[in-house]
Backbone bond lengths (Angstrom), bond angles and torsions (degrees), N, CA, C in turn:
res aa  C-N    CA-C-N  psi(-1)  N-CA   C-N-CA  omega(-1)  CA-C   N-CA-C  phi
1 M - - - 1.462 - - 1.532 111.27 -
2 K 1.319 116.13 -33.50 1.459 118.33 -179.74 1.533 110.74 -64.16
3 T 1.332 117.25 -37.15 1.466 120.24 178.30 1.523 111.88 -69.13
4 Q 1.323 117.52 -16.30 1.464 122.38 176.69 1.522 111.68 -93.34
5 G 1.325 116.98 11.20 1.458 121.09 175.32 1.514 115.48 99.37
6 F 1.310 118.63 -0.44 1.455 120.79 178.68 1.526 108.34 -82.35
7 D 1.315 113.71 86.44 1.461 122.14 -168.66 1.522 114.91 -98.40
8 Y 1.304 117.26 0.42 1.469 120.41 -175.52 1.523 110.21 -132.24
9 L 1.318 115.91 125.35 1.463 121.95 175.28 1.524 107.77 -91.47
10 K 1.320 116.71 113.51 1.460 120.91 -179.48 1.525 111.89 -81.32
11 K 1.337 116.79 -41.63 1.457 119.58 -172.94 1.516 110.21 -166.84
12 I 1.318 114.92 147.64 1.468 122.37 164.94 1.518 105.17 -128.42
13 T 1.302 115.95 133.83 1.453 120.57 175.92 1.523 108.53 -146.03
14 A 1.304 116.00 178.29 1.464 120.88 178.46 1.523 108.93 -134.63
15 V 1.320 114.88 157.14 1.459 122.20 178.40 1.521 107.66 -132.57
16 D 1.319 116.56 134.88 1.457 122.01 177.38 1.528 107.92 -101.71
17 Y 1.327 115.91 115.32 1.461 121.91 177.81 1.531 111.58 -101.02
18 S 1.303 117.62 20.34 1.467 126.16 -178.24 1.525 112.65 71.24
19 T 1.313 118.55 -53.61 1.469 120.78 -178.54 1.532 112.34 -87.62
20 Y 1.321 117.16 -17.72 1.458 122.55 177.38 1.529 109.47 -158.40
21 L 1.332 116.12 165.23 1.462 122.53 175.22 1.523 108.26 -111.10
22 E 1.315 115.21 156.88 1.454 120.02 177.12 1.525 108.44 -135.01
23 V 1.327 116.42 130.21 1.459 121.36 174.03 1.524 106.60 -98.01
24 V 1.337 116.25 131.29 1.461 122.00 -176.01 1.523 108.96 -117.21
25 Y 1.333 115.63 123.10 1.462 122.85 178.18 1.526 107.78 -109.47
26 I 1.323 116.74 127.08 1.463 120.88 175.83 1.526 106.57 -113.38
27 I 1.332 115.13 114.67 1.464 120.49 -177.97 1.526 109.58 -120.20
28 Y 1.331 115.26 157.80 1.464 120.37 -171.05 1.521 110.46 -137.38
29 N 1.315 115.38 139.18 1.462 123.20 173.48 1.524 106.61 -98.93
30 T 1.329 116.73 105.88 1.469 120.52 -174.01 1.524 112.71 -70.23
31 R 1.315 117.76 -28.36 1.477 120.42 -179.18 1.526 111.28 -72.86
32 E 1.332 115.33 -45.73 1.466 119.75 -176.25 1.529 112.99 -96.93
33 R 1.328 116.39 -3.85 1.467 122.48 -179.46 1.525 111.84 56.14
34 K 1.336 114.41 51.36 1.461 121.41 178.08 1.518 109.14 -117.69
35 E 1.302 115.16 145.55 1.457 121.16 177.55 1.524 109.18 -120.66
36 E 1.309 115.80 141.45 1.463 121.95 175.45 1.523 108.84 -127.81
37 I 1.304 116.17 145.50 1.451 122.28 175.94 1.528 107.37 -118.44
38 L 1.326 115.23 122.33 1.458 121.83 179.06 1.521 108.05 -112.46
39 K 1.335 116.23 138.34 1.464 120.66 -178.53 1.521 109.92 -126.66
40 V 1.345 114.58 140.33 1.458 121.49 177.14 1.523 107.50 -123.94
41 K 1.322 116.24 121.14 1.462 122.18 -179.98 1.521 108.66 -89.01
42 L 1.346 116.16 130.14 1.463 122.74 -177.64 1.525 110.36 -127.71
43 P 1.336 117.06 151.05 1.465 118.81 175.13 1.529 110.56 -68.97
44 S 1.316 117.19 149.70 1.467 120.90 177.85 1.521 111.63 -65.92
45 A 1.314 116.04 -37.30 1.466 120.88 178.21 1.525 108.32 -87.46
46 N 1.322 116.07 122.69 1.459 122.58 178.14 1.539 113.82 58.95
47 P 1.326 118.72 55.68 1.469 120.68 178.38 1.530 111.11 -75.06
48 V 1.321 116.61 131.19 1.462 122.38 -178.94 1.523 108.70 -138.31
49 V 1.337 116.10 137.30 1.459 122.19 176.03 1.531 107.95 -140.62
50 E 1.316 117.18 151.95 1.473 121.87 178.10 1.525 110.10 -74.93
51 T 1.321 116.43 147.35 1.458 120.58 174.83 1.528 110.58 -68.89
52 V 1.322 116.44 150.41 1.466 121.25 172.93 1.528 110.42 -112.49
53 M 1.331 115.89 15.97 1.470 121.27 -179.90 1.531 112.31 -58.76
54 G 1.310 118.48 -32.65 1.452 121.20 179.17 1.522 112.66 -69.35
55 I 1.319 116.59 -19.77 1.467 121.91 -179.62 1.522 110.68 -100.54
56 Y 1.326 115.81 -47.64 1.466 122.34 -179.27 1.524 109.05 -126.41
57 K 1.306 117.31 109.05 1.475 121.48 -179.63 1.528 111.95 -62.30
58 A 1.325 117.49 -26.88 1.464 121.84 -179.24 1.531 112.59 -66.64
59 A 1.323 117.92 -8.80 1.460 121.58 -178.79 1.526 112.61 -70.92
60 D 1.320 118.35 -15.14 1.463 122.72 -172.67 1.523 113.22 -48.98
61 W 1.309 117.93 -63.68 1.464 120.43 -174.70 1.525 111.68 -69.21
62 Y 1.327 117.73 -35.79 1.468 120.38 178.40 1.526 110.59 -60.32
63 E 1.331 116.63 -45.16 1.460 120.17 -179.75 1.523 111.69 -66.39
64 R 1.309 117.18 -40.30 1.461 120.13 178.01 1.526 110.89 -64.17
65 E 1.307 116.71 -39.06 1.459 121.21 178.17 1.536 110.72 -63.47
66 M 1.331 117.10 -42.91 1.471 120.47 179.39 1.527 111.55 -63.41
67 Q 1.331 116.36 -37.49 1.459 120.00 177.92 1.516 110.98 -60.81
68 E 1.311 116.88 -47.02 1.459 121.00 -176.48 1.521 113.25 -75.45
69 M 1.295 116.89 -46.78 1.460 120.65 -170.90 1.526 114.20 -83.54
70 F 1.356 117.04 -28.03 1.463 120.88 -178.99 1.522 113.31 -116.72
71 G 1.326 118.26 -12.41 1.460 120.65 -178.24 1.510 113.80 75.53
72 I 1.316 117.49 23.08 1.465 122.08 178.30 1.518 108.00 -86.06
73 M 1.319 116.66 120.64 1.464 120.70 178.55 1.527 109.17 -79.42
74 I 1.315 115.28 134.35 1.456 121.32 -179.55 1.522 107.98 -107.36
75 K 1.320 117.01 107.62 1.465 121.32 -179.47 1.527 109.77 -69.19
76 G 1.326 114.92 136.97 1.452 119.90 176.48 1.512 114.44 95.72
77 R 1.318 117.64 12.16 1.469 120.22 177.86 1.524 109.77 -148.68
78 N 1.325 114.91 162.23 1.466 118.71 178.62 1.526 109.52 -79.38
79 A 1.301 116.09 166.15 1.463 121.08 -176.64 1.522 111.92 -102.69
80 K 1.325 118.13 31.72 1.460 120.79 179.58 1.528 109.57 -59.82
81 R 1.329 114.41 131.83 1.462 120.04 -176.80 1.531 112.15 -72.10
82 L 1.305 114.09 150.32 1.451 121.61 -179.73 1.528 111.33 -114.34
83 L 1.309 116.94 -50.64 1.467 121.79 -173.27 1.524 114.22 -108.89
84 L 1.308 116.56 -37.23 1.462 121.04 -170.95 1.522 110.96 -109.30
85 E 1.306 116.83 62.74 1.467 121.36 -175.36 1.525 113.25 -60.05
86 E 1.323 117.97 -34.17 1.467 121.18 -176.37 1.530 112.15 -104.33
87 W 1.303 117.71 17.08 1.455 123.17 -178.03 1.514 110.34 -85.13
88 N 1.342 117.06 144.00 1.467 119.40 -179.19 1.522 113.14 -75.85
89 G 1.323 118.26 -13.66 1.456 121.67 174.16 1.511 115.57 79.78
90 A 1.335 118.66 0.09 1.463 120.67 -177.82 1.532 111.77 -73.55
91 D 1.302 117.26 -37.33 1.469 121.97 179.96 1.522 108.97 -117.99
92 H 1.310 115.62 159.81 1.460 120.57 -177.91 1.527 108.75 -123.62
93 P 1.332 117.41 117.18 1.462 122.76 -169.17 1.527 117.37 -58.34
94 L 1.323 119.47 -24.26 1.456 119.28 -179.71 1.527 113.73 -98.56
95 R 1.321 115.87 8.80 1.467 120.27 174.19 1.521 108.66 -83.76
96 K 1.310 116.90 145.79 1.465 120.61 178.31 1.529 112.10 -65.00
97 S 1.317 116.66 -24.22 1.465 120.65 -179.84 1.531 112.98 -79.93
98 F 1.326 117.97 -5.93 1.456 122.55 -179.27 1.525 110.26 -65.33
99 V 1.338 116.43 134.74 1.465 121.66 -179.57 1.531 108.51 -104.41
100 W 1.329 116.08 112.18 1.472 120.38 178.76 1.515 109.94 -73.60
101 G 1.329 116.33 144.42 1.450 121.61 177.49 1.505 114.01 89.95
102 K 1.317 117.26 -6.57 1.459 121.97 178.50 1.531 108.62 -69.68
103 D 1.324 116.84 145.97 1.464 120.14 178.03 1.534 108.82 -76.06
104 Y 1.318 116.50 124.49 1.457 122.24 178.83 1.511 109.57 -114.74
105 Q 1.305 115.92 144.45 1.456 121.05 179.71 1.514 109.76 -99.86
106 K 1.320 115.14 145.51 1.461 120.47 176.08 1.519 109.92 -72.81
107 V 1.323 115.66 153.09 1.461 120.83 175.48 1.512 108.26 -68.07
108 Q 1.315 117.23 133.18 1.471 121.43 -179.38 1.502 111.18 -83.68
């Protein structure tokens, strides 16, 4: 898509549909003022997607956020935390299976 003029990454996010996850990429062609939405369907258990950092540098924080909040592993990058530095990593807050109010332990 980048070779077709889609030179700007607007957003990457994820959606939990309970039975599967979906990664959503919103990219933009600044010359022609066109937007495209690309979706990748992933299994809920062990979701993995390739990094797009080599194509769009702006993907850095979006990918790190997806790792922490949805538990989606991003192949080709480190797992350095962005938001949940003291989180134990067992549960992911934006998953539908997340239980609010549960006692969580800080990372030692």
